[in-house]
C-alpha positions, 0 to 999 in steps of 0.5 A: 403500168398500174392504174395509179399512173396519172392520166393528166401526165399521159395526156401531156406526153401524148400531146408533146409527141403528137405536136413534134410529129416525127416518126420517132415521136409518133412511135412513142405515142403509139407505145404509150397508148398501148400501155408499153411504158417500158418501151417508151422509157427504153427508147433512145435517140441517136444524135449521129442520125440527125443533122439539124439540132432543132429536129434532134432536140424535139425527138430528144425531148420526147425520148427523155421526158419520162426516163427519170420519173418514178413511174409505178411500173408493174413487175419492176423492183427498182431496189432490187436493181440497185442491189444488183448494181451493188454486187456487180460493182463489188465484183468489178472492184474485186478484180481490180483489187486483185490486179493492183495487189499483184502489182504491189506484191511484185507479181508477174507482169506482162507488157501491157501491165508495164505500160499501165504501171508507167502511166500510173506512176505519172498519175501518182506523182501528179496526185502527190504534187496536188495534195501536198501535206496532209492537214495538221488538224480536222475541224469536221462539219455536219451534213444535211442528211441521215447518218447510220443512227440518225434517220427520218426527220431526226437528222438536224444538227441538234438531233445529231448532237442529241444522239449517241456518237457512232464510229467505225473502229479505225475512226474512233481515234478521231473522237479526241478531236472533239474533246472540250468542244460544245458538241462534246460537252453536249454529249457528256451532259446527256450522260447515257450517250457519253461513250461512242458506239462502235459499228462495223461500217455503213448501211446500204439504202437506195434513192430514186434514179430513174424509172427502171432502177434506184441508185444505191447509196450508203449511210455513214456513222456520225463521227466518220461522216463528220470528219469525212466532210472536212477531208472532202473540203480539204481535197476540194481546195487542193483540186481548186488550186490545181485548176479543178473547181468542184463548187462552180465547175459545172458551168465551165463543163457546160461551156466546154461541152458546147464548144466540143459539140461545135468544133469536135475538139473536146470529148465528153466521157461519163462512167457507169457506177463510177464511185462504186468502182473506185477499188480499194487497191487502186486508191492505195496505189495512187495516193501518198501513204499519209493521205491514204492512211487518213482516208482509210481510217475514216472510210467504212470497211463494211456495209450492212446489206439486207441484214448482213455485213459485207466486207467492201472491195470499193474504197468508198461509196456515195454517202461518204463525205469525200467520195466525190472529191476522191473520184475527181482526183483519181480520174483527173490523175489518169487524164494527166497520165494519158497526156491530156494536158493541164487541168482547167486549161486542157481538160476538166473533171467533175466527179465522173464527168470528164472532158478531154481533148478528142485526140487523147480520149480513146487513150483515156478510155482505155486506161480507165477500163484497165483501172476497172471503170466502165464508160457509159456508152450512152453518155460518152461522146468522142465523135459527132455533133453532140456532147453532154456534161454536167447537165448540159446537152449540146448539138452543134453548139445549140442547147438541146437539154430536155426536160426530165419529169422526176415525179408524177404530179399530184399537187398544183406545185408539181404541175407548175414545175412541169409547166415551167420545165416544158416551157424551158424546152424552147425558152432557154434564152427567155426570148422565144415566143412560146405560144408559136412553138411545138410544146405550147399545146402540151403546156396548156394540157399541164395548165388544165390540171392547175386550179384557176386561181393558182393558174393565174399566178404568172411571173419571171423565170427568176422566181423559179417554180413559185409561179408559172413562167410566162411573157411579161404582159401576163404577169400580175401587177406587183404590190409595191412597198417602200420601192420594192416590188412584191409578186404573187406566188404559190409558196411552200409553208414550213414549220421549224422545230422549236428549241424547246425540244432539245436540252440546253447544252444541245441548244448552245452547241447548235448555236455555236455551229450556226443554227438559227435562233428561230428553230431548225428545219428538218429536210422534209419540213414543208407542210403545205403550200399557199398563195403569198407574196415575195420580194423581187426587184 
């Protein structure tokens, strides 16, 4: 660990471990004092070794506290780990593609191949029924993130409308769907950007995942992702009609995980690098020809990795506008083929978070592996008192979700977020007397790092991390205006980008796409924080 590691965070972690006081937590504290932060992060708790959910929850809180934090560890190259993951997934997909190419070309089949193909025929029939006809038209939509050519802060809608359209060769035909649109007129008005730039595919980059590795994602060309997002929306609608809610479904997953932890009726399954191991030939095998052609035309067949173009074995990666919906569709079809029952009634799928009846879980895991997927053994639970899905962690029906510190705190708003996260360890139902609980001293250590005038900003949990959560008698008296209560908070200050920076045609097109009249907010538009007031009633 470099000297950049925050001593305040170390004190908080040591206090938390000391106050839990179990052999496991004290061993973590010893590793922290010795500077063995990799040992701290690598330590795991096994829920099968516990009988009391509250005892487990305390050790679990210590084990997970720093796991997802972007710590400055000496000798660790998180991007290099993400690149290893990229190449490993590509190798996995290559093997899967070879298998399904053999199936498609009527190659030699063994008994296990025939059994798998029978299951896959059922999966294919289910997908055909769920999807129905392909859309008669695509509307397209803008996403909030970067594209192949739009980077950094220049990723707002008017920025994208001001830059040259980029497309893969196969997707270029979709350019005609923009003909005579406001965006098209804005592009033509720019003159030099009227022609679409053809690029071979997307580009590889990384985002933080945990303390030891980054997550690889791929940034798509602007025209591709514009229509990918609409295809994703259509897939989301078809899946909703089939019983799988990809908008609000996370709450249902948590409820089912809670039930599974109580009675053992449901198993939770998680996959490693799920989207990156959805192989091209598997998708070709499962999807109707017209849907496959649509998705294939909009995907990126190549990825730019470290200056070199790589022909992809996967179908699509995170960053593609329909990847999440596609992987949900694939996994749900395999669960159906394994006899999991009716989606939304007997089993659930949300991306790679899968919940199935326990009696079919091993069959589902076997079929997933035969299709090239790798179950995450650390986050897959078929037996025992613990279940985890979509951010819900339950032990015998008790919510034991730990707090994950994502970034080292430097500013008051970072410490406020940490303090509230620690409080949630025991105040999940908002009624606990926090000052008598085990993380109270750790919470006080966090408050030591917040200036006193900001430390006094206390309020209800509904205000989020704009204030420190505390019991109601600690809240400052609100200001009341026209019958509305205004609470003191520590809020971000953002500055919109003025429309004066854009051409009139771009301003008009952006307005038609729903951009606000006062300007646009880049993703990193927060310039600072200040004490202010916010309405709450």
